[in-house]
Gaussian input, Z-matrix of N, CA and C with variables (Angstrom, degrees):
# hf/3-21g

backbone

0 1
 N
 C     1     B1
 C     2     B2     1     A1
 N     3     B3     2     A2     1     D1
 C     4     B4     3     A3     2     D2
 C     5     B5     4     A4     3     D3
 N     6     B6     5     A5     4     D4
 C     7     B7     6     A6     5     D5
 C     8     B8     7     A7     6     D6
 N     9     B9     8     A8     7     D7
 C    10    B10     9     A9     8     D8
 C    11    B11    10    A10     9     D9
 N    12    B12    11    A11    10    D10
 C    13    B13    12    A12    11    D11
 C    14    B14    13    A13    12    D12
 N    15    B15    14    A14    13    D13
 C    16    B16    15    A15    14    D14
 C    17    B17    16    A16    15    D15
 N    18    B18    17    A17    16    D16
 C    19    B19    18    A18    17    D17
 C    20    B20    19    A19    18    D18
 N    21    B21    20    A20    19    D19
 C    22    B22    21    A21    20    D20
 C    23    B23    22    A22    21    D21
 N    24    B24    23    A23    22    D22
 C    25    B25    24    A24    23    D23
 C    26    B26    25    A25    24    D24
 N    27    B27    26    A26    25    D25
 C    28    B28    27    A27    26    D26
 C    29    B29    28    A28    27    D27
 N    30    B30    29    A29    28    D28
 C    31    B31    30    A30    29    D29
 C    32    B32    31    A31    30    D30
 N    33    B33    32    A32    31    D31
 C    34    B34    33    A33    32    D32
 C    35    B35    34    A34    33    D33
 N    36    B36    35    A35    34    D34
 C    37    B37    36    A36    35    D35
 C    38    B38    37    A37    36    D36
 N    39    B39    38    A38    37    D37
 C    40    B40    39    A39    38    D38
 C    41    B41    40    A40    39    D39
 N    42    B42    41    A41    40    D40
 C    43    B43    42    A42    41    D41
 C    44    B44    43    A43    42    D42
 N    45    B45    44    A44    43    D43
 C    46    B46    45    A45    44    D44
 C    47    B47    46    A46    45    D45
 N    48    B48    47    A47    46    D46
 C    49    B49    48    A48    47    D47
 C    50    B50    49    A49    48    D48
 N    51    B51    50    A50    49    D49
 C    52    B52    51    A51    50    D50
 C    53    B53    52    A52    51    D51
 N    54    B54    53    A53    52    D52
 C    55    B55    54    A54    53    D53
 C    56    B56    55    A55    54    D54
 N    57    B57    56    A56    55    D55
 C    58    B58    57    A57    56    D56
 C    59    B59    58    A58    57    D57
 N    60    B60    59    A59    58    D58
 C    61    B61    60    A60    59    D59
 C    62    B62    61    A61    60    D60
 N    63    B63    62    A62    61    D61
 C    64    B64    63    A63    62    D62
 C    65    B65    64    A64    63    D63
 N    66    B66    65    A65    64    D64
 C    67    B67    66    A66    65    D65
 C    68    B68    67    A67    66    D66
 N    69    B69    68    A68    67    D67
 C    70    B70    69    A69    68    D68
 C    71    B71    70    A70    69    D69
 N    72    B72    71    A71    70    D70
 C    73    B73    72    A72    71    D71
 C    74    B74    73    A73    72    D72
 N    75    B75    74    A74    73    D73
 C    76    B76    75    A75    74    D74
 C    77    B77    76    A76    75    D75
 N    78    B78    77    A77    76    D76
 C    79    B79    78    A78    77    D77
 C    80    B80    79    A79    78    D78
 N    81    B81    80    A80    79    D79
 C    82    B82    81    A81    80    D80
 C    83    B83    82    A82    81    D81
 N    84    B84    83    A83    82    D82
 C    85    B85    84    A84    83    D83
 C    86    B86    85    A85    84    D84
 N    87    B87    86    A86    85    D85
 C    88    B88    87    A87    86    D86
 C    89    B89    88    A88    87    D87
 N    90    B90    89    A89    88    D88
 C    91    B91    90    A90    89    D89
 C    92    B92    91    A91    90    D90
 N    93    B93    92    A92    91    D91
 C    94    B94    93    A93    92    D92
 C    95    B95    94    A94    93    D93
 N    96    B96    95    A95    94    D94
 C    97    B97    96    A96    95    D95
 C    98    B98    97    A97    96    D96
 N    99    B99    98    A98    97    D97
 C   100   B100    99    A99    98    D98
 C   101   B101   100   A100    99    D99
 N   102   B102   101   A101   100   D100
 C   103   B103   102   A102   101   D101
 C   104   B104   103   A103   102   D102
 N   105   B105   104   A104   103   D103
 C   106   B106   105   A105   104   D104
 C   107   B107   106   A106   105   D105
 N   108   B108   107   A107   106   D106
 C   109   B109   108   A108   107   D107
 C   110   B110   109   A109   108   D108
 N   111   B111   110   A110   109   D109
 C   112   B112   111   A111   110   D110
 C   113   B113   112   A112   111   D111
 N   114   B114   113   A113   112   D112
 C   115   B115   114   A114   113   D113
 C   116   B116   115   A115   114   D114
 N   117   B117   116   A116   115   D115
 C   118   B118   117   A117   116   D116
 C   119   B119   118   A118   117   D117
 N   120   B120   119   A119   118   D118
 C   121   B121   120   A120   119   D119
 C   122   B122   121   A121   120   D120
 N   123   B123   122   A122   121   D121
 C   124   B124   123   A123   122   D122
 C   125   B125   124   A124   123   D123
 N   126   B126   125   A125   124   D124
 C   127   B127   126   A126   125   D125
 C   128   B128   127   A127   126   D126
 N   129   B129   128   A128   127   D127
 C   130   B130   129   A129   128   D128
 C   131   B131   130   A130   129   D129
 N   132   B132   131   A131   130   D130
 C   133   B133   132   A132   131   D131
 C   134   B134   133   A133   132   D132
 N   135   B135   134   A134   133   D133
 C   136   B136   135   A135   134   D134
 C   137   B137   136   A136   135   D135
 N   138   B138   137   A137   136   D136
 C   139   B139   138   A138   137   D137
 C   140   B140   139   A139   138   D138
 N   141   B141   140   A140   139   D139
 C   142   B142   141   A141   140   D140
 C   143   B143   142   A142   141   D141
 N   144   B144   143   A143   142   D142
 C   145   B145   144   A144   143   D143
 C   146   B146   145   A145   144   D144
 N   147   B147   146   A146   145   D145
 C   148   B148   147   A147   146   D146
 C   149   B149   148   A148   147   D147
 N   150   B150   149   A149   148   D148
 C   151   B151   150   A150   149   D149
 C   152   B152   151   A151   150   D150
 N   153   B153   152   A152   151   D151
 C   154   B154   153   A153   152   D152
 C   155   B155   154   A154   153   D153
 N   156   B156   155   A155   154   D154
 C   157   B157   156   A156   155   D155
 C   158   B158   157   A157   156   D156
 N   159   B159   158   A158   157   D157
 C   160   B160   159   A159   158   D158
 C   161   B161   160   A160   159   D159
 N   162   B162   161   A161   160   D160
 C   163   B163   162   A162   161   D161
 C   164   B164   163   A163   162   D162
 N   165   B165   164   A164   163   D163
 C   166   B166   165   A165   164   D164
 C   167   B167   166   A166   165   D165

   B1=1.4569
   B2=1.5281
   B3=1.3330
   B4=1.4553
   B5=1.5293
   B6=1.3193
   B7=1.4711
   B8=1.5177
   B9=1.3198
   B10=1.4617
   B11=1.5237
   B12=1.3195
   B13=1.4575
   B14=1.5254
   B15=1.3191
   B16=1.4559
   B17=1.5263
   B18=1.3218
   B19=1.4638
   B20=1.5263
   B21=1.3178
   B22=1.4627
   B23=1.5283
   B24=1.3140
   B25=1.4696
   B26=1.5309
   B27=1.3067
   B28=1.4692
   B29=1.5272
   B30=1.3269
   B31=1.4637
   B32=1.5264
   B33=1.3185
   B34=1.4540
   B35=1.5273
   B36=1.3182
   B37=1.4685
   B38=1.5271
   B39=1.3191
   B40=1.4619
   B41=1.5311
   B42=1.3248
   B43=1.4620
   B44=1.5266
   B45=1.3299
   B46=1.4601
   B47=1.5202
   B48=1.3326
   B49=1.4720
   B50=1.5251
   B51=1.3255
   B52=1.4631
   B53=1.5289
   B54=1.3172
   B55=1.4626
   B56=1.5198
   B57=1.3259
   B58=1.4657
   B59=1.5250
   B60=1.3279
   B61=1.4583
   B62=1.5283
   B63=1.3233
   B64=1.4580
   B65=1.5288
   B66=1.3176
   B67=1.4620
   B68=1.5288
   B69=1.3304
   B70=1.4586
   B71=1.5338
   B72=1.3170
   B73=1.4515
   B74=1.5110
   B75=1.3222
   B76=1.4615
   B77=1.5176
   B78=1.3155
   B79=1.4623
   B80=1.5204
   B81=1.3056
   B82=1.4616
   B83=1.5213
   B84=1.3045
   B85=1.4610
   B86=1.5250
   B87=1.3289
   B88=1.4622
   B89=1.5247
   B90=1.3251
   B91=1.4559
   B92=1.5209
   B93=1.3116
   B94=1.4730
   B95=1.5254
   B96=1.3109
   B97=1.4509
   B98=1.5168
   B99=1.3061
   B100=1.4687
   B101=1.5248
   B102=1.3047
   B103=1.4656
   B104=1.5325
   B105=1.3211
   B106=1.4623
   B107=1.5271
   B108=1.3238
   B109=1.4686
   B110=1.5335
   B111=1.3301
   B112=1.4609
   B113=1.5189
   B114=1.3348
   B115=1.4575
   B116=1.5281
   B117=1.3078
   B118=1.4709
   B119=1.5259
   B120=1.3221
   B121=1.4703
   B122=1.5198
   B123=1.3051
   B124=1.4632
   B125=1.5315
   B126=1.3370
   B127=1.4648
   B128=1.5212
   B129=1.3207
   B130=1.4662
   B131=1.5300
   B132=1.3080
   B133=1.4640
   B134=1.5324
   B135=1.3307
   B136=1.4573
   B137=1.5260
   B138=1.3332
   B139=1.4652
   B140=1.5306
   B141=1.3352
   B142=1.4722
   B143=1.5188
   B144=1.3182
   B145=1.4617
   B146=1.5234
   B147=1.3264
   B148=1.4653
   B149=1.5199
   B150=1.3333
   B151=1.4650
   B152=1.5216
   B153=1.3361
   B154=1.4650
   B155=1.5162
   B156=1.3350
   B157=1.4639
   B158=1.5282
   B159=1.3387
   B160=1.4589
   B161=1.5259
   B162=1.3172
   B163=1.4793
   B164=1.5150
   B165=1.3282
   B166=1.4682
   B167=1.5019
   A1=110.89
   A2=118.07
   A3=119.48
   A4=111.48
   A5=118.15
   A6=120.34
   A7=110.66
   A8=115.84
   A9=119.70
   A10=110.69
   A11=115.94
   A12=120.14
   A13=110.29
   A14=117.27
   A15=121.68
   A16=110.41
   A17=117.68
   A18=121.64
   A19=110.84
   A20=116.97
   A21=120.42
   A22=110.58
   A23=117.37
   A24=121.25
   A25=110.64
   A26=116.74
   A27=120.88
   A28=110.30
   A29=117.37
   A30=120.65
   A31=111.24
   A32=116.03
   A33=120.82
   A34=111.12
   A35=116.05
   A36=120.51
   A37=110.25
   A38=116.89
   A39=121.16
   A40=110.86
   A41=116.73
   A42=120.64
   A43=111.11
   A44=116.84
   A45=120.92
   A46=110.65
   A47=116.91
   A48=120.54
   A49=110.87
   A50=117.88
   A51=121.01
   A52=110.99
   A53=116.08
   A54=120.02
   A55=110.51
   A56=116.97
   A57=121.06
   A58=111.38
   A59=117.19
   A60=120.50
   A61=111.55
   A62=116.88
   A63=120.77
   A64=113.12
   A65=117.45
   A66=121.14
   A67=109.68
   A68=118.21
   A69=120.39
   A70=112.04
   A71=115.62
   A72=121.23
   A73=115.54
   A74=118.62
   A75=119.81
   A76=113.55
   A77=117.13
   A78=119.71
   A79=109.56
   A80=117.39
   A81=121.76
   A82=111.13
   A83=117.95
   A84=119.89
   A85=112.65
   A86=118.17
   A87=121.65
   A88=112.73
   A89=118.13
   A90=121.20
   A91=110.28
   A92=115.10
   A93=121.19
   A94=110.06
   A95=113.57
   A96=121.12
   A97=107.54
   A98=117.34
   A99=121.26
   A100=113.16
   A101=118.26
   A102=120.62
   A103=113.25
   A104=117.92
   A105=120.70
   A106=111.40
   A107=117.10
   A108=120.46
   A109=110.60
   A110=116.36
   A111=119.29
   A112=113.90
   A113=119.16
   A114=117.69
   A115=111.20
   A116=116.40
   A117=121.61
   A118=113.50
   A119=117.07
   A120=119.31
   A121=110.88
   A122=116.46
   A123=120.32
   A124=110.16
   A125=116.43
   A126=119.86
   A127=110.94
   A128=116.81
   A129=120.50
   A130=110.65
   A131=116.77
   A132=120.74
   A133=110.10
   A134=116.44
   A135=120.85
   A136=110.83
   A137=118.21
   A138=121.58
   A139=111.02
   A140=116.48
   A141=119.68
   A142=110.88
   A143=116.74
   A144=120.81
   A145=110.63
   A146=116.85
   A147=120.13
   A148=111.20
   A149=117.69
   A150=120.27
   A151=110.41
   A152=115.88
   A153=120.31
   A154=110.67
   A155=116.74
   A156=120.98
   A157=109.84
   A158=117.03
   A159=120.53
   A160=111.09
   A161=117.01
   A162=120.84
   A163=111.68
   A164=117.67
   A165=120.57
   A166=108.87
   D1=-46.34
   D2=-177.09
   D3=-67.38
   D4=-31.30
   D5=177.08
   D6=-66.06
   D7=-41.63
   D8=178.56
   D9=-65.63
   D10=-40.95
   D11=178.72
   D12=-64.23
   D13=-45.21
   D14=178.67
   D15=-60.64
   D16=-43.42
   D17=179.27
   D18=-63.81
   D19=-40.98
   D20=178.79
   D21=-65.25
   D22=-40.95
   D23=177.93
   D24=-64.73
   D25=-39.84
   D26=178.96
   D27=-63.82
   D28=-42.81
   D29=177.68
   D30=-63.96
   D31=-42.93
   D32=179.16
   D33=-62.26
   D34=-44.26
   D35=178.61
   D36=-61.81
   D37=-43.30
   D38=179.74
   D39=-61.85
   D40=-45.77
   D41=179.39
   D42=-65.00
   D43=-37.77
   D44=177.37
   D45=-61.96
   D46=-43.00
   D47=178.53
   D48=-63.42
   D49=-40.15
   D50=178.63
   D51=-63.21
   D52=-43.96
   D53=178.57
   D54=-63.46
   D55=-42.50
   D56=179.86
   D57=-62.55
   D58=-36.24
   D59=178.55
   D60=-68.26
   D61=-34.81
   D62=-177.79
   D63=-84.20
   D64=-17.91
   D65=-178.43
   D66=-131.14
   D67=69.19
   D68=-177.52
   D69=-64.42
   D70=142.47
   D71=176.92
   D72=87.11
   D73=-4.72
   D74=-178.54
   D75=-90.39
   D76=-17.03
   D77=179.15
   D78=-71.77
   D79=144.48
   D80=-177.94
   D81=-58.47
   D82=-37.34
   D83=-177.72
   D84=-72.79
   D85=-13.72
   D86=178.92
   D87=-96.15
   D88=-9.97
   D89=-177.82
   D90=-81.98
   D91=142.05
   D92=-178.85
   D93=-106.55
   D94=149.84
   D95=173.88
   D96=-123.81
   D97=156.12
   D98=-175.33
   D99=-61.11
   D100=-33.58
   D101=-175.14
   D102=-84.91
   D103=0.86
   D104=-177.80
   D105=-80.38
   D106=146.34
   D107=175.73
   D108=-68.17
   D109=157.36
   D110=-175.86
   D111=-110.20
   D112=-2.75
   D113=179.64
   D114=-79.64
   D115=157.66
   D116=-172.11
   D117=-65.13
   D118=-39.87
   D119=179.90
   D120=-63.63
   D121=-43.25
   D122=179.26
   D123=-65.97
   D124=-37.90
   D125=177.38
   D126=-61.26
   D127=-45.56
   D128=-178.95
   D129=-64.54
   D130=-41.90
   D131=178.71
   D132=-62.01
   D133=-42.18
   D134=178.97
   D135=-64.25
   D136=-42.25
   D137=178.16
   D138=-60.96
   D139=-44.17
   D140=179.47
   D141=-63.12
   D142=-40.76
   D143=179.26
   D144=-63.63
   D145=-44.65
   D146=179.90
   D147=-65.35
   D148=-38.61
   D149=177.97
   D150=-63.93
   D151=-43.76
   D152=-179.86
   D153=-61.76
   D154=-44.96
   D155=179.74
   D156=-63.39
   D157=-42.52
   D158=-179.93
   D159=-62.37
   D160=-40.84
   D161=-177.91
   D162=-70.49
   D163=-30.15
   D164=-179.83
   D165=-73.95

């Protein structure tokens, strides 16, 4: 069961990456808001936070 689940997750992740490559800027973590900081460290921290929230 866990092998099948892992394989399904791997396929889903792969398909998600393909979609993200073909549609840049549509992912929530890539969208900018006016109140967001513009330096690279803050951007990376914000991306990690959004990914964590999305996964939860």
